[in-house]
Residue frames relative to the residue before (quaternion, step in Angstrom):
aa qw qx qy qz dx dy dz
M 1.0000 0.0000 0.0000 0.0000 0.00 0.00 0.00
F 0.2242 -0.7490 0.6179 0.0836 3.50 -1.07 1.00
I 0.0405 0.8065 -0.5838 0.0843 3.59 -0.65 1.31
S 0.1687 -0.7773 0.6039 0.0521 3.51 -1.06 0.97
F 0.1616 -0.7170 0.6599 0.1559 3.58 -1.27 0.54
E 0.1268 -0.7809 0.6113 -0.0187 3.48 -1.08 1.06
G 0.3676 0.7388 -0.5440 0.1519 3.48 -1.36 0.02
I 0.6384 -0.4954 0.3453 0.4773 3.62 -1.24 -0.02
D 0.7069 -0.4553 0.3413 0.4201 3.37 -1.46 0.07
G 0.8198 0.1969 -0.1876 0.5039 3.61 -0.83 0.91
S 0.4134 0.7523 -0.4358 0.2706 3.61 1.27 0.46
G 0.5532 -0.6327 0.3773 0.3891 3.50 1.37 -0.17
K 0.3122 0.7794 -0.4647 0.2814 3.59 1.26 0.28
T 0.6790 0.4788 -0.3160 0.4582 3.58 0.77 -0.93
T 0.6256 0.4799 -0.3524 0.5042 3.76 1.08 -0.55
Q 0.7234 0.4405 -0.3221 0.4230 3.47 0.69 -0.83
A 0.5593 0.5267 -0.4114 0.4904 3.71 1.08 -0.36
R 0.6737 0.5247 -0.2999 0.4252 3.56 0.81 -0.84
L 0.7000 0.4521 -0.2753 0.4794 3.51 0.95 -0.94
L 0.6357 0.4760 -0.3707 0.4816 3.65 1.00 -0.49
A 0.6241 0.5188 -0.3505 0.4674 3.66 0.91 -0.64
E 0.6319 0.5005 -0.3369 0.4865 3.60 1.00 -0.64
T 0.6708 0.4814 -0.3135 0.4690 3.63 0.77 -0.90
L 0.6604 0.4887 -0.3240 0.4691 3.74 0.81 -0.80
R 0.6642 0.5098 -0.3320 0.4344 3.60 0.98 -0.85
G 0.6141 0.5774 -0.2813 0.4586 3.47 1.28 -0.77
E 0.6304 0.4860 -0.2730 0.5402 3.52 1.43 -0.36
G 0.6103 -0.5843 0.3658 0.3903 3.57 1.10 -0.06
R 0.5887 0.5732 -0.4380 0.3646 3.56 1.02 0.15
E 0.5156 -0.5864 0.5454 0.3047 3.39 -1.41 0.50
V 0.0788 -0.8199 0.5640 -0.0593 3.65 -0.64 1.16
V 0.0676 -0.7560 0.6484 0.0584 3.59 -0.85 0.76
L 0.1308 -0.8021 0.5826 -0.0026 3.49 -0.50 1.26
T 0.0936 0.8150 -0.5582 0.1240 3.60 -0.50 1.28
R 0.2854 -0.7564 0.5655 0.1632 3.55 -1.34 -0.15
E 0.2133 -0.7401 0.6226 0.1384 3.38 -1.48 0.20
P 0.5286 -0.2675 -0.8033 0.0604 1.59 -1.86 1.53
G 0.5252 0.5837 -0.4664 0.4072 3.58 -1.00 0.94
G 0.5052 0.6738 -0.4652 0.2726 3.41 -1.25 -0.39
S 0.7239 0.1495 -0.1664 0.6527 3.51 1.31 0.29
D 0.6558 -0.5081 0.3640 0.4234 3.63 -1.19 0.35
G 0.6921 0.4433 -0.3165 0.4736 3.65 0.64 -0.82
A 0.6681 0.4952 -0.3165 0.4564 3.64 0.84 -0.86
E 0.6418 0.5305 -0.3518 0.4277 3.58 0.95 -0.62
L 0.5566 0.5997 -0.3251 0.4743 3.48 1.28 -0.67
I 0.6877 0.4666 -0.2380 0.5028 3.55 0.89 -1.17
R 0.5561 0.6294 -0.3900 0.3774 3.69 0.97 -0.73
R 0.6746 0.4742 -0.3281 0.4610 3.58 0.78 -1.11
L 0.5927 0.5709 -0.3798 0.4225 3.70 0.89 -0.54
L 0.7443 0.4453 -0.1960 0.4575 3.57 1.00 -1.00
V 0.8253 0.3347 -0.1573 0.4268 3.59 0.82 -0.81
E 0.6472 0.4268 -0.3045 0.5534 3.48 1.37 0.04
G 0.6827 0.4876 -0.3581 0.4099 3.48 -1.32 0.41
G 0.6835 -0.4853 0.3559 0.4132 3.49 -1.45 0.07
A 0.6855 -0.4930 0.3932 0.3639 3.53 -1.43 0.42
E 0.7211 0.4310 -0.2658 0.4728 3.62 1.05 -0.68
R 0.3423 0.7823 -0.4773 0.2072 3.62 1.25 0.09
W 0.8141 0.0106 0.0076 0.5806 3.67 0.92 -0.82
S 0.5284 -0.6082 0.5039 0.3115 3.49 -1.28 0.61
A 0.6215 -0.5065 0.3931 0.4502 3.72 -1.04 0.20
E 0.6247 0.5736 -0.3410 0.4056 3.47 1.01 -0.85
T 0.6564 0.5040 -0.2883 0.4817 3.53 0.97 -1.06
E 0.6303 0.5217 -0.3413 0.4627 3.63 0.89 -0.97
I 0.6030 0.5512 -0.3832 0.4309 3.67 0.80 -0.75
L 0.6583 0.5102 -0.2861 0.4738 3.63 0.93 -1.03
L 0.7124 0.4793 -0.2796 0.4296 3.58 0.71 -1.05
F 0.6316 0.5531 -0.2851 0.4625 3.54 1.13 -0.85
N 0.6800 0.4202 -0.2894 0.5265 3.56 1.00 -0.82
A 0.5816 0.5395 -0.4048 0.4547 3.71 0.85 -0.35
A 0.6805 0.4504 -0.2816 0.5048 3.62 0.95 -0.94
R 0.6317 0.5240 -0.3593 0.4441 3.64 0.87 -0.93
R 0.6399 0.5393 -0.3474 0.4230 3.68 0.82 -1.00
D 0.7181 0.4487 -0.3014 0.4384 3.56 0.76 -0.93
H 0.5690 0.5869 -0.3377 0.4666 3.53 1.21 -0.69
L 0.6828 0.5084 -0.2580 0.4569 3.47 0.85 -1.12
E 0.6668 0.4876 -0.2849 0.4863 3.70 0.95 -0.91
R 0.8262 0.3365 -0.1442 0.4281 3.59 0.56 -1.05
T 0.7881 0.2760 -0.1523 0.5287 3.65 1.04 -0.54
I 0.7457 0.4419 -0.2736 0.4169 3.63 0.42 -1.16
R 0.7262 0.4651 -0.2554 0.4371 3.60 0.64 -1.21
P 0.6159 0.5508 -0.3335 0.4540 3.61 0.85 -0.83
A 0.7066 0.4892 -0.2332 0.4551 3.47 0.84 -1.13
L 0.6952 0.4581 -0.2906 0.4715 3.48 0.92 -0.71
D 0.5975 0.5513 -0.3440 0.4698 3.60 1.18 -0.71
R 0.7155 0.4289 -0.2792 0.4755 3.75 0.99 -0.51
G 0.6100 -0.6278 0.3073 0.3732 3.45 1.38 0.02
A 0.4033 0.7116 -0.4500 0.3583 3.64 1.45 0.29
V 0.4103 -0.6201 0.5928 0.3094 3.36 -1.40 0.22
V 0.1483 -0.7677 0.6182 0.0805 3.62 -0.85 0.91
I 0.1050 -0.7497 0.6528 -0.0286 3.46 -1.09 1.26
T 0.0072 -0.8288 0.5591 -0.0229 3.48 -0.51 1.05
D 0.3762 -0.6767 0.5994 0.2031 3.55 -1.15 0.86
R 0.7863 -0.0760 -0.0778 0.6082 3.58 0.04 1.54
F 0.0630 0.7169 -0.6934 0.0352 3.34 -1.56 0.61
A 0.8471 -0.1908 0.1132 0.4830 3.58 -1.13 -0.53
D 0.5710 0.5933 -0.4052 0.3971 3.69 1.07 -0.74
S 0.5967 0.5551 -0.3849 0.4333 3.71 1.01 -0.65
T 0.6674 0.4981 -0.3067 0.4609 3.57 0.89 -0.88
R 0.6169 0.5564 -0.3301 0.4482 3.52 1.08 -0.87
V 0.7218 0.4174 -0.2281 0.5027 3.60 0.95 -0.91
Y 0.7249 0.4806 -0.2578 0.4208 3.62 0.61 -1.15
Q 0.8211 0.2364 -0.1220 0.5050 3.47 0.68 -0.97
G 0.7130 0.5095 -0.2476 0.4133 3.63 1.09 -0.93
A 0.8234 0.2711 -0.1225 0.4832 3.54 0.98 -0.77
T 0.7502 0.4225 -0.2251 0.4562 3.66 1.13 -0.53
R 0.7863 0.3187 -0.1996 0.4902 3.52 1.05 -0.40
G 0.7384 -0.1570 0.0699 0.6521 3.58 1.14 0.77
D 0.5861 -0.5937 0.4479 0.3216 3.45 -1.39 0.25
L 0.1770 0.8108 -0.5198 0.2024 3.52 0.46 1.35
T 0.3153 0.7726 -0.5212 0.1790 3.66 1.07 0.30
E 0.6777 0.4972 -0.3357 0.4252 3.57 0.72 -0.82
A 0.6021 0.5074 -0.3779 0.4871 3.73 1.05 -0.60
V 0.6714 0.5106 -0.3307 0.4232 3.58 0.79 -0.91
E 0.6908 0.4990 -0.2574 0.4556 3.49 0.91 -0.98
T 0.6248 0.5327 -0.3020 0.4845 3.62 1.06 -0.67
L 0.7032 0.4494 -0.2632 0.4839 3.56 0.82 -0.90
H 0.5963 0.5437 -0.3474 0.4776 3.51 1.12 -0.74
G 0.6850 0.4930 -0.2965 0.4471 3.57 0.73 -0.91
L 0.6988 0.4899 -0.2706 0.4455 3.56 0.95 -0.82
M 0.7962 0.3066 -0.1008 0.5117 3.62 0.90 -1.18
I 0.7953 0.2884 -0.2049 0.4922 3.72 0.79 -0.47
G 0.0714 -0.8873 0.4537 0.0430 3.63 0.76 -0.98
I 0.7203 0.3434 -0.2899 0.5283 3.70 1.15 0.07
E 0.2165 -0.7344 0.6186 0.1764 3.50 -1.43 0.26
P 0.5697 -0.5233 0.4443 0.4519 3.58 -1.13 0.27
D 0.5620 -0.5490 0.5007 0.3634 3.53 -1.46 0.26
R 0.7806 0.0273 0.0417 0.6231 3.52 1.09 -0.85
S 0.0137 -0.7789 0.6264 0.0275 3.57 -0.86 0.77
F 0.2521 -0.7533 0.6029 0.0735 3.58 -1.06 1.14
V 0.1753 -0.7331 0.6524 0.0787 3.55 -0.84 1.05
I 0.1804 -0.7669 0.6082 0.0973 3.67 -0.53 1.04
D 0.1963 -0.8347 0.5144 -0.0097 3.47 -0.45 1.42
I 0.1988 0.7509 -0.6157 0.1328 3.54 -0.70 1.08
D 0.6859 -0.4662 0.3939 0.3964 3.45 -1.51 0.14
P 0.4706 -0.7167 0.4111 0.3097 3.60 -0.67 0.92
A 0.5374 0.5744 -0.3914 0.4775 3.67 1.19 -0.48
E 0.6879 0.5018 -0.2943 0.4341 3.59 0.85 -0.82
G 0.6092 0.5660 -0.2974 0.4692 3.34 1.10 -0.91
L 0.6939 0.4754 -0.2760 0.4652 3.59 0.79 -0.90
A 0.6029 0.5476 -0.3321 0.4757 3.52 1.12 -0.77
R 0.6823 0.4883 -0.2914 0.4594 3.56 0.86 -0.92
G 0.6503 0.5303 -0.3212 0.4391 3.48 1.04 -0.74
A 0.6480 0.5353 -0.2829 0.4621 3.59 1.12 -0.88
A 0.6514 0.4990 -0.2941 0.4901 3.50 1.11 -0.84
R 0.6056 0.5524 -0.3564 0.4484 3.66 1.14 -0.63
G 0.2375 -0.7851 0.5284 0.2192 3.66 0.93 -0.83
G 0.5234 0.6466 -0.4848 0.2702 3.42 -1.30 -0.43
I 0.6263 -0.6006 0.4182 0.2688 3.46 -1.56 0.01
E 0.6110 0.5674 -0.3079 0.4581 3.48 1.41 -0.19
D 0.3853 0.7523 -0.4371 0.3075 3.43 0.73 1.22
R 0.1881 0.8592 -0.4548 0.1395 3.58 1.23 0.39
F 0.7579 0.3587 -0.2013 0.5064 3.45 0.82 -1.10
E 0.6072 0.5069 -0.4050 0.4586 3.65 1.01 -0.46
S 0.6301 0.5630 -0.3535 0.4013 3.66 1.11 -0.41
M 0.5026 0.6449 -0.3854 0.4277 3.49 1.44 -0.07
G 0.5838 -0.6833 0.3089 0.3113 3.57 1.23 -0.19
L 0.7009 -0.4569 0.3276 0.4388 3.61 -1.16 0.28
G 0.6407 0.5575 -0.3246 0.4165 3.58 0.81 -1.02
F 0.6770 0.4726 -0.2877 0.4854 3.57 0.96 -0.91
Q 0.6126 0.5206 -0.3541 0.4778 3.67 1.06 -0.63
H 0.6351 0.4704 -0.3710 0.4875 3.65 0.89 -0.65
K 0.6235 0.5538 -0.3528 0.4244 3.60 0.81 -0.75
L 0.6490 0.5344 -0.2826 0.4620 3.53 1.12 -0.91
R 0.6507 0.5357 -0.2921 0.4520 3.47 0.99 -0.95
D 0.6383 0.5027 -0.3049 0.4969 3.53 1.05 -0.81
G 0.6346 0.5581 -0.3139 0.4327 3.61 1.02 -0.92
F 0.6689 0.4714 -0.3001 0.4902 3.63 0.96 -1.02
A 0.6435 0.4921 -0.3749 0.4507 3.68 0.88 -0.84
D 0.6512 0.5096 -0.3623 0.4300 3.62 0.84 -0.67
L 0.6004 0.5607 -0.3138 0.4761 3.57 1.09 -0.93
A 0.6835 0.4600 -0.3192 0.4683 3.67 0.73 -0.78
R 0.6620 0.4993 -0.3162 0.4610 3.59 0.94 -0.64
A 0.6457 0.5340 -0.2712 0.4737 3.58 1.19 -0.73
H 0.8202 0.1591 -0.0931 0.5415 3.53 1.03 -0.68
P 0.0849 -0.8690 0.4857 0.0415 3.62 0.66 1.12
G 0.6691 0.5383 -0.3102 0.4077 3.50 1.04 -0.73
R 0.7646 0.3364 -0.1907 0.5155 3.58 1.13 -0.42
V 0.7558 0.3583 -0.1816 0.5171 3.57 0.88 -0.96
R 0.0589 -0.7506 0.6579 0.0181 3.56 -1.11 0.90
L 0.3139 -0.7270 0.5937 0.1431 3.47 -1.09 1.04
I 0.1649 -0.7945 0.5844 0.0025 3.57 -0.61 1.30
D 0.3798 -0.6900 0.5605 0.2560 3.52 -0.99 0.91
G 0.2904 -0.7975 0.5190 0.1011 3.50 -0.69 1.28
R 0.4657 0.6927 -0.4369 0.3354 3.62 1.13 0.11
G 0.6789 0.4958 -0.3087 0.4450 3.65 -0.92 0.51
T 0.7124 -0.3973 0.3673 0.4469 3.56 -1.37 -0.31
P 0.6342 -0.5179 0.3926 0.4188 3.55 -1.20 0.33
D 0.6764 0.4982 -0.3070 0.4473 3.49 0.98 -0.77
Q 0.5721 0.5458 -0.3681 0.4892 3.63 1.12 -0.60
V 0.6699 0.4802 -0.2939 0.4839 3.63 0.78 -0.97
A 0.6830 0.5091 -0.3199 0.4148 3.58 0.85 -0.86
S 0.5956 0.5551 -0.3363 0.4734 3.54 1.27 -0.55
R 0.6186 0.5130 -0.3325 0.4935 3.61 1.13 -0.71
V 0.6756 0.5229 -0.2862 0.4339 3.54 0.90 -0.76
R 0.6672 0.4665 -0.2859 0.5055 3.49 1.12 -0.87
A 0.5855 0.5497 -0.3691 0.4677 3.71 1.11 -0.49
A 0.6649 0.5282 -0.2670 0.4556 3.46 1.00 -0.97
L 0.6452 0.5377 -0.2796 0.4652 3.63 1.17 -0.89
């Protein structure tokens, strides 16, 4: 099974991906926990270009190309081999993030995102969980976390609100695959909602 976690910056998706991986491993399943951008050597190199630096570093169009290059390497070297041997793959972000971050919120680039996805990636997760929280809380979590991977957070609260709306629209458009999960409460409370939806 191929599972993705999505959401705005600071939503807790990384924590939830890890908790689900731990639960499934405890049940005896082989689980590959990975992330985007990244998840393979080549994709991790591209990650630094995307998540570090100033907000104006790349246009949305350039980001789409970089994300797809990273995703293709991730798919070839990590995701497909794991799925082929019967493992569960859990990724912290996949193509839905590109659909929302670049396709829907920074211009009308949905057609470009979908065309490149069809040409270069061609698969969707079996289930995608969008962890939904208040954008102000997400930004506060990101600020508390610190670090240099804050390029998208630096685009401000208004951008985070657009992202939240974009993920909610995505869940409505793909109810068979995407589940909107209430991100309020303790990590364990959120994890129980994820497990129930799975």
